[in-house]
N, CA, C and O of each residue as an XYZ file, in Angstrom:
272
protein
N     -14.534     23.602     -1.292
C     -13.295     23.021     -1.796
C     -12.950     21.812     -0.938
O     -13.001     21.873      0.291
N     -12.607     20.736     -1.585
C     -12.231     19.524     -0.874
C     -10.726     19.308     -0.895
O      -9.994     19.971     -1.630
N     -10.289     18.377     -0.082
C      -8.877     18.033     -0.014
C      -8.683     16.557     -0.286
O      -9.594     15.751     -0.096
N      -7.499     16.212     -0.729
C      -7.164     14.818     -0.985
C      -5.791     14.548     -0.387
O      -4.848     15.310     -0.601
N      -5.689     13.459      0.362
C      -4.414     13.042      0.938
C      -3.840     11.937      0.085
O      -4.529     10.973     -0.250
N      -2.571     12.079     -0.268
C      -1.887     11.100     -1.113
C      -0.753     10.492     -0.297
O       0.057     11.208      0.292
N      -0.707      9.177     -0.270
C       0.339      8.477      0.464
C       1.424      7.976     -0.482
O       1.257      7.988     -1.701
N       2.503      7.549      0.079
C       3.702      7.174     -0.686
C       3.433      6.168     -1.798
O       4.074      6.239     -2.847
N       2.512      5.242     -1.603
C       2.271      4.196     -2.604
C       1.168      4.565     -3.598
O       0.707      3.709     -4.353
N       0.740      5.836     -3.605
C      -0.341      6.269     -4.486
C       0.167      7.200     -5.586
O       1.182      7.875     -5.413
N      -0.546      7.235     -6.729
C      -0.161      8.152     -7.802
C      -0.180      9.603     -7.312
O      -1.070     10.004     -6.562
N       0.796     10.366     -7.740
C       0.857     11.778     -7.394
C       1.768     12.095     -6.227
O       2.018     13.266     -5.940
N       2.277     11.057     -5.535
C       3.135     11.323     -4.379
C       4.511     11.824     -4.808
O       5.118     12.646     -4.121
N       4.993     11.338     -5.922
C       6.324     11.723     -6.388
C       6.228     12.867     -7.386
O       5.258     12.968     -8.137
N       7.227     13.713     -7.387
C       7.295     14.845     -8.297
C       8.544     14.678     -9.166
O       9.574     14.191     -8.699
N       8.441     15.085    -10.429
C       9.565     14.942    -11.344
C       9.712     16.196    -12.193
O       8.725     16.817    -12.590
N      10.958     16.553    -12.463
C      11.226     17.663    -13.374
C      11.646     17.145    -14.740
O      12.130     17.911    -15.573
N      11.468     15.867    -14.974
C      11.856     15.248    -16.236
C      13.211     14.572    -16.151
O      13.537     13.725    -16.983
N      14.004     14.939    -15.153
C      15.329     14.342    -14.958
C      15.405     13.643    -13.604
O      15.833     12.493    -13.507
N      14.987     14.350    -12.571
C      15.044     13.812    -11.213
C      13.638     13.584    -10.665
O      12.687     14.257    -11.062
N      13.521     12.622     -9.743
C      12.260     12.328     -9.082
C      12.459     12.519     -7.582
O      13.473     12.100     -7.024
N      11.487     13.151     -6.939
C      11.568     13.367     -5.496
C      10.219     13.175     -4.844
O       9.191     13.123     -5.519
N      10.228     13.071     -3.529
C       8.995     12.939     -2.751
C       8.325     14.295     -2.598
O       9.011     15.310     -2.477
N       7.011     14.329     -2.600
C       6.278     15.565     -2.323
C       6.253     15.860     -0.832
O       6.066     17.010     -0.433
N       6.436     14.856     -0.018
C       6.438     15.022      1.433
C       7.408     14.005      2.027
O       7.705     12.979      1.414
N       7.891     14.301      3.220
C       8.794     13.380      3.882
C       8.778     13.650      5.380
O       8.304     14.690      5.836
N       9.291     12.717      6.113
C       9.414     12.834      7.554
C      10.849     13.264      7.848
O      11.789     12.537      7.526
N      11.023     14.417      8.445
C      12.367     14.921      8.757
C      12.571     14.910     10.261
O      11.754     15.444     11.011
N      13.659     14.301     10.699
C      14.027     14.296     12.111
C      15.230     15.218     12.252
O      16.270     14.993     11.632
N      15.086     16.247     13.062
C      16.152     17.239     13.233
C      17.405     16.607     13.838
O      17.321     15.652     14.611
N      18.559     17.150     13.479
C      19.838     16.657     13.995
C      19.894     16.755     15.518
O      20.572     15.956     16.164
N      19.186     17.728     16.098
C      19.199     17.937     17.538
C      18.309     16.940     18.302
O      18.322     16.915     19.532
N      17.562     16.145     17.591
C      16.645     15.196     18.222
C      17.447     14.178     19.039
O      18.417     13.610     18.536
N      17.055     13.944     20.286
C      17.758     12.935     21.090
C      17.724     11.568     20.412
O      16.724     11.203     19.794
N      18.799     10.826     20.525
C      18.945      9.548     19.834
C      17.838      8.560     20.202
O      17.359      7.824     19.338
N      17.427      8.533     21.466
C      16.378      7.580     21.851
C      15.042      7.933     21.192
O      14.282      7.038     20.822
N      14.757      9.208     21.045
C      13.527      9.637     20.376
C      13.618      9.329     18.885
O      12.650      8.862     18.284
N      14.771      9.589     18.293
C      15.001      9.291     16.870
C      14.740      7.808     16.589
O      14.062      7.463     15.621
N      15.277      6.947     17.436
C      15.080      5.501     17.248
C      13.604      5.120     17.366
O      13.113      4.290     16.601
N      12.897      5.726     18.324
C      11.469      5.418     18.486
C      10.667      5.867     17.267
O       9.786      5.142     16.803
N      10.967      7.056     16.745
C      10.260      7.548     15.564
C      10.566      6.662     14.360
O       9.663      6.312     13.600
N      11.833      6.300     14.183
C      12.204      5.437     13.066
C      11.526      4.073     13.169
O      11.068      3.531     12.163
N      11.460      3.520     14.374
C      10.786      2.238     14.557
C       9.301      2.359     14.241
O       8.735      1.493     13.573
N       8.670      3.422     14.714
C       7.240      3.630     14.450
C       6.993      3.781     12.952
O       6.003      3.263     12.436
N       7.870      4.477     12.256
C       7.746      4.635     10.802
C       7.928      3.282     10.110
O       7.153      2.923      9.224
N       8.946      2.543     10.516
C       9.202      1.232      9.910
C       8.048      0.261     10.136
O       7.783     -0.590      9.286
N       7.360      0.375     11.265
C       6.222     -0.490     11.581
C       4.939     -0.038     10.876
O       3.944     -0.763     10.872
N       4.964      1.163     10.279
C       3.778      1.673      9.591
C       2.841      2.455     10.488
O       1.730      2.793     10.080
N       3.278      2.750     11.716
C       2.447      3.515     12.651
C       2.500      5.002     12.350
O       1.568      5.734     12.681
N       3.576      5.456     11.729
C       3.708      6.841     11.255
C       3.874      6.748      9.743
O       4.740      6.020      9.257
N       3.057      7.475      9.002
C       3.108      7.432      7.539
C       3.438      8.809      6.977
O       3.121      9.836      7.576
N       4.065      8.805      5.844
C       4.350     10.040      5.126
C       3.240     10.243      4.109
O       2.920      9.327      3.352
N       2.650     11.429      4.082
C       1.590     11.726      3.128
C       1.651     13.197      2.756
O       2.277     14.001      3.446
N       0.994     13.538      1.661
C       0.907     14.925      1.191
C      -0.568     15.245      0.973
O      -1.347     14.375      0.585
N      -0.944     16.486      1.223
C      -2.334     16.903      1.047
C      -2.433     17.929     -0.073
O      -1.653     18.879     -0.126
N      -3.389     17.732     -0.958
C      -3.651     18.625     -2.081
C      -5.110     19.059     -2.024
O      -5.945     18.383     -1.423
N      -5.408     20.185     -2.652
C      -6.812     20.488     -2.892
C      -7.265     19.558     -4.020
O      -6.439     19.063     -4.787
N      -8.563     19.324     -4.120
C      -9.069     18.468     -5.194
C      -8.675     19.034     -6.563
O      -8.357     18.279     -7.482
N      -8.696     20.354     -6.692
C      -8.332     20.991     -7.965
C      -6.865     20.731     -8.310
O      -6.550     20.373     -9.445
N      -5.965     20.909     -7.337
C      -4.544     20.630     -7.572
C      -4.337     19.183     -7.981
O      -3.596     18.890     -8.919
N      -5.006     18.274     -7.263
C      -4.845     16.848     -7.539
C      -5.360     16.498     -8.935
O      -4.727     15.718     -9.648
N      -6.485     17.058     -9.328
C      -7.040     16.805    -10.659
C      -6.068     17.260    -11.734
O      -5.810     16.518    -12.682
N      -5.525     18.459    -11.609
C      -4.567     18.958    -12.587
C      -3.298     18.100    -12.593
O      -2.730     17.842    -13.654
N      -2.864     17.670    -11.440
C      -1.695     16.819    -11.345
C      -1.905     15.512    -12.109
O      -1.034     15.089    -12.869
N      -3.048     14.879    -11.910
C      -3.329     13.619    -12.574
C      -3.489     13.813    -14.092
O      -3.136     12.919    -14.862
N      -4.005     14.944    -14.523
C      -4.145     15.211    -15.951
C      -2.788     15.409    -16.627
O      -2.642     15.122    -17.816
N      -1.809     15.890    -15.890
C      -0.479     16.138    -16.446
C       0.349     14.868    -16.549
O       1.284     14.805    -17.347
N       0.024     13.863    -15.760
C       0.834     12.633    -15.769
C       0.446     11.688    -16.876
O       1.037     10.617    -17.009
């Protein structure tokens, strides 16, 4: 069984129930995170050094693409 990683700008990253659209994956920073660390993570994300992605099995991804 193989895996496929999907990034934000690729087909299959977003999920929809027909009314609302949401991300399949996201970067969450806990409220307890120190502010200086939060700023560093946000800067790294904004610079593209940290990316948001989702991983599917090849079978899941194939079915997902067939449904769209």
